[in-house]
N, C-alpha and C positions, 0 to 999 in steps of 0.2 A: 504494500500500500504506500509506496513512495510518493504517489500522486497526492495523497492526503497530507503527508508531511510537508510538501512544498506549497501548500495552500496559504492564503492570507490568514491573518489572525482571526478575523471575523468568521471566515469559513471553517477554521478549525474549531472554534467555539461552537458554532451552529451544528457541525457534524457530531461533536461530542454530546451536545444536548439531545439531538435526535437519537443517538445511541442509547442514552440514558432513558429517554421517553420510551423507546422501543423495548428496552429491558423491562420496563414497568408495564408493558402492554398498552401504552398510551399513543401508539402510532397506528395509522397516519394521524398527524396533528396539524391543526390550523397554524398559520403564521403567528397569530397572537399567542398561542400556547408555547411555541418555540421561543418567542420573545420573553415570555414570562419565565420559562425554564432557564434561559441564558442569564436573566437577572438573578434568579435564585442561586444558580451555580456560581456566578461571579461574586455575589455577596458572600457565599459560603467559603470560597477560597481566599477572599480578601487580598487579592493581588492588585497592586496599583497599576501595574503594566497593562492589565486587562481592561480596567475601567468598566464602563457600561456600553452595551451595544444598543444603539437606537433601532427602532423598528425598520427604518429604511435600510440600515446595514444588514439586518437579518434577512430582509426581503432580497437584497442583492445577492447575499451569500447563498440563499436557497435557490435562486434562479441560476446562478453559476454552477452550483453543485448538481442541480437537476440537469442542466445542459450537458454536463460532463459525465452523467450516468452514475454519480455517487449517491444521489438522492432520487427517489421517484415521486411524482406528483399525481394525485388522483383527485377528481372533482368530488366534493362532498355532496351528500344527498340534500342537504339544506341549501336553499337558494336565498340570495339577498333580495331586498325589495326591487332592485333593478333587474332581477332575473339572472344575475351572474352567480356562478358557483363560487364558493370559498374553497380554494385549493387546500388540500391536505398533503403533508409530506411524510415520507418514511425513508429509512436507509435502503439503498439498493445493494449495499455490501454488508458483510457481517459486523456485528458490534465488536467482537473480539479483534477483528482486523483493524478497526478504527482505533480502539484503545491501544493495541500493540504499536500501531504506527505513530501514535502521539505520546506514548508513555515517557519517552526520553526527551521530548520537545522542550526547549528552554522556555517557550512562551506559555504552553498549555499543559505541561507535564503534570502539574499539581491537579488540574481539572481532570485530566485523563485518569489519574489515580483515584480521584473521588468517584468518577463514573464507574471505575472498575471495582470500587468498594474496598480499596486498600488504604 
């Protein structure tokens, strides 16, 4: 999973959040849930280098990860008032592969350990 290790910081955080949500049986997940998960995880690791991810950064990361086949997108059954579906996202790769690829990462290694439960 060298491709994941070479991703931007926001993409690494988002993919780890999806890995954690998937392990908890909470995927596919709406963007808002991924944003909430990223805030929860980043608060828990208390790393200043990670800061906070705004919703726009999470959206961009999800779109790039989906375009590259790391994340899959599925339309949700519920529709917005405008008739547009709210996309849901899940990992297209294994959770263990994501955690292993990022466990030694200088930026998100602590978060990867948290997702792994260590």
